[in-house]
C-alpha positions as CSV (number, residue, x, y, z in Angstrom):
1,M,0.0,0.0,0.0
2,S,1.4,3.5,-0.9
3,D,2.0,6.2,1.7
4,K,-0.8,8.3,0.2
5,I,-4.2,6.9,-0.8
6,N,-6.9,8.5,-2.8
7,I,-10.3,8.6,-1.0
8,L,-13.4,9.5,-3.0
9,I,-16.2,10.8,-0.8
10,I,-19.8,10.9,-2.0
11,E,-21.5,13.4,0.3
12,D,-23.8,16.4,-0.2
13,N,-23.3,17.7,3.3
14,Q,-20.0,19.6,3.6
15,T,-20.0,19.3,7.4
16,D,-20.4,15.6,7.3
17,A,-17.6,15.3,4.7
18,D,-15.4,17.4,6.9
19,L,-16.1,15.2,9.9
20,V,-15.2,12.1,7.9
21,I,-11.9,13.7,6.7
22,Y,-11.1,14.9,10.3
23,E,-11.7,11.4,11.7
24,L,-9.5,9.8,9.1
25,K,-6.7,12.3,9.6
26,K,-6.9,11.8,13.4
27,S,-6.1,8.2,12.9
28,G,-2.9,9.0,11.1
29,L,-4.0,7.7,7.7
30,G,-2.2,9.5,4.9
31,F,-4.6,10.3,2.0
32,I,-5.8,12.7,-0.6
33,S,-9.6,13.2,-0.7
34,E,-12.1,14.4,-3.3
35,I,-15.8,15.1,-2.6
36,V,-18.5,14.6,-5.1
37,Q,-22.3,15.1,-4.9
38,T,-23.8,14.0,-8.3
39,R,-23.6,11.0,-10.5
40,E,-21.8,13.0,-13.2
41,T,-19.0,14.2,-11.0
42,Y,-18.8,10.8,-9.4
43,E,-18.3,9.0,-12.7
44,G,-15.8,11.6,-13.8
45,A,-13.8,11.2,-10.5
46,L,-13.7,7.4,-11.0
47,D,-11.7,8.1,-14.2
48,S,-9.7,11.2,-13.3
49,F,-9.1,10.8,-9.5
50,K,-8.7,7.0,-9.6
51,P,-9.7,6.4,-6.0
52,D,-8.2,3.6,-3.9
53,I,-11.4,3.5,-1.8
54,I,-14.9,5.1,-2.0
55,L,-16.8,6.3,1.1
56,S,-20.4,7.0,0.2
57,D,-23.4,8.5,1.9
58,Y,-26.5,6.2,1.6
59,S,-28.9,8.8,0.3
60,L,-28.3,12.1,-1.5
61,P,-30.9,14.5,-3.0
62,S,-30.2,13.4,-6.6
63,F,-28.1,10.3,-6.1
64,D,-27.7,7.4,-3.8
65,G,-25.0,5.0,-2.5
66,V,-26.5,1.9,-4.0
67,T,-26.4,3.4,-7.5
68,A,-22.9,4.6,-6.9
69,F,-21.9,1.1,-5.8
70,H,-23.3,-0.5,-9.0
71,I,-21.6,2.0,-11.2
72,K,-18.3,1.3,-9.4
73,Q,-18.8,-2.5,-9.8
74,R,-19.2,-2.0,-13.6
75,I,-16.2,0.3,-14.0
76,C,-13.7,-0.7,-11.3
77,P,-15.0,-3.7,-9.3
78,D,-11.8,-4.1,-7.2
79,I,-12.1,-0.8,-5.4
80,P,-13.5,-1.2,-1.9
81,F,-16.8,0.7,-1.2
82,I,-17.9,1.7,2.3
83,I,-21.3,3.2,3.1
84,V,-21.1,6.0,5.6
85,S,-24.6,7.0,6.7
86,G,-26.8,8.1,9.6
87,A,-30.0,6.9,7.9
88,I,-29.2,3.3,7.0
89,G,-30.6,0.6,9.3
90,E,-28.7,-2.5,10.2
91,E,-30.9,-4.8,8.1
92,D,-30.3,-2.7,5.0
93,A,-26.6,-2.5,5.8
94,V,-26.3,-6.3,6.1
95,E,-28.2,-6.7,2.8
96,L,-25.8,-4.3,1.1
97,I,-22.8,-6.3,2.3
98,K,-24.4,-9.5,1.0
99,N,-24.6,-7.8,-2.4
100,G,-20.9,-6.9,-2.4
101,V,-20.6,-3.6,-0.5
102,T,-17.3,-3.8,1.5
103,D,-18.6,-2.4,4.8
104,Y,-20.6,0.4,6.4
105,A,-20.1,2.9,9.2
106,L,-22.6,5.1,11.0
107,K,-22.1,8.9,11.1
108,D,-22.6,9.0,14.8
109,K,-19.9,6.4,15.3
110,L,-17.2,7.7,12.9
111,F,-14.4,6.4,15.3
112,A,-15.1,3.0,13.7
113,L,-14.5,4.2,10.2
114,S,-10.7,4.4,10.1
115,P,-10.2,0.7,11.1
116,K,-12.7,-0.3,8.4
117,V,-10.9,1.7,5.8
118,T,-7.5,0.3,6.8
119,R,-8.9,-3.3,6.8
120,A,-10.6,-2.8,3.4
121,L,-7.4,-1.4,1.8
122,K,-5.3,-4.3,3.3
123,N,-7.8,-6.9,2.0
124,T,-7.8,-5.4,-1.4
125,E,-4.0,-5.3,-1.5
126,E,-3.8,-9.0,-0.5
127,M,-6.4,-10.0,-3.1
128,K,-4.3,-8.1,-5.7
129,E,-1.1,-9.9,-4.7
130,K,-3.0,-13.2,-4.8
131,R,-4.2,-12.6,-8.3
132,I,-0.7,-11.7,-9.4
133,A,0.7,-14.9,-7.8
134,D,-2.1,-17.0,-9.4
135,E,-1.4,-15.5,-12.8
136,R,2.3,-16.2,-12.5
137,L,1.5,-19.8,-11.5
138,R,-0.9,-20.2,-14.4
139,T,1.8,-18.9,-16.8
140,Q,4.3,-21.3,-15.4
141,Y,1.9,-24.2,-15.8
142,E,1.3,-23.2,-19.4
143,K,5.0,-23.2,-20.1
144,L,5.4,-26.5,-18.4
145,S,2.5,-28.0,-20.4
146,E,4.0,-26.7,-23.7
147,I,7.4,-28.2,-22.8
148,A,5.9,-31.5,-21.8
149,F,3.9,-31.6,-25.1
150,L,6.9,-30.8,-27.3
151,Q,9.2,-33.2,-25.4
152,S,6.6,-36.0,-25.6
153,H,6.6,-35.7,-29.4
154,L,10.4,-35.8,-29.5
155,V,10.4,-39.0,-27.3
156,R,7.5,-40.7,-29.0
157,K,9.2,-40.6,-32.4
158,P,12.1,-42.9,-31.4
159,I,9.6,-45.1,-29.4
160,A,7.6,-45.6,-32.6
161,N,10.8,-46.4,-34.5
162,I,11.7,-49.0,-31.8
163,L,8.2,-50.6,-32.0
164,G,8.5,-50.7,-35.8
165,L,11.9,-52.4,-35.7
166,I,10.5,-55.0,-33.2
167,S,7.8,-55.8,-35.6
168,L,10.3,-56.3,-38.4
169,L,12.6,-58.5,-36.2
170,N,9.6,-60.6,-35.2
171,M,8.7,-61.2,-38.8
172,D,12.4,-62.1,-39.7
173,N,12.8,-64.5,-36.7
174,P,9.3,-65.9,-36.1
175,G,10.6,-69.2,-34.6
176,D,13.3,-68.0,-32.3
177,P,12.0,-68.2,-28.7
178,V,14.9,-66.3,-27.2
179,N,14.7,-63.4,-29.6
180,S,10.9,-63.4,-29.3
181,K,11.1,-63.1,-25.5
182,I,13.7,-60.3,-25.6
183,L,11.8,-58.4,-28.3
184,S,8.5,-58.9,-26.4
185,G,10.1,-57.4,-23.3
186,V,11.5,-54.4,-25.2
187,E,8.1,-53.9,-26.8
188,I,6.3,-53.9,-23.4
189,A,8.9,-51.4,-22.0
190,A,8.5,-49.1,-25.0
191,K,4.7,-49.1,-24.7
192,E,4.9,-48.5,-20.9
193,L,7.2,-45.5,-21.6
194,D,4.8,-44.2,-24.2
195,S,2.0,-44.5,-21.7
196,V,3.9,-42.7,-19.0
197,I,4.7,-39.8,-21.3
198,H,1.0,-39.6,-22.3
199,Q,0.0,-39.4,-18.6
200,I,2.5,-36.7,-17.9
201,V,1.2,-34.6,-20.7
202,K,-2.4,-35.2,-19.7
203,K,-1.8,-34.4,-16.0
204,T,0.1,-31.2,-16.9
205,T,-2.7,-30.1,-19.2
206,E,-5.3,-30.8,-16.5
207,I,-3.3,-28.8,-13.9
208,R,-3.0,-25.9,-16.3
209,E,-6.7,-25.8,-17.1
210,M,-7.5,-25.7,-13.3
211,Q,-5.6,-22.4,-12.9
């Protein structure tokens, strides 16, 4: 997480916005804030301000937190979104969280906001790191699968040649029990090797597709 984070605040009451900013600064959180009140300015800020987290009032005269959340989900789903309201009931808040809102805080209990912001940012950073790690792992499996596939073709060609030669030798020496036994053993070993190579390629491909 960087030293300074961008916090986008959706709030039509300047006093309430100032209280939120004051509470966050009091906690020692380093940030730059931008306040918006309308859908148009909010959508513009998502593009120009590029917030790390969004704090939204639940209800505004011409806008609302639920709409803001859905817009955010469409444009930048990874950004955490916290409802900060004095009007929302606990039942509505729980329903919002079920639908994907990160958290909520009450305006008369703003002391709880800073820990929620810190936790949300930390969780987002951890999820980002996990996605990067998963992508690296997926890339490694893809490379491994390609190598296994190419090497299997290189090995299968001489195996096919060996099996072809065994067939010829069997035809040239149909009555020799010693040669027949030796050639049979070589043929079984070659087929087992071919089967092992096939299973390696299959398993590697399955692992790659799971990523």
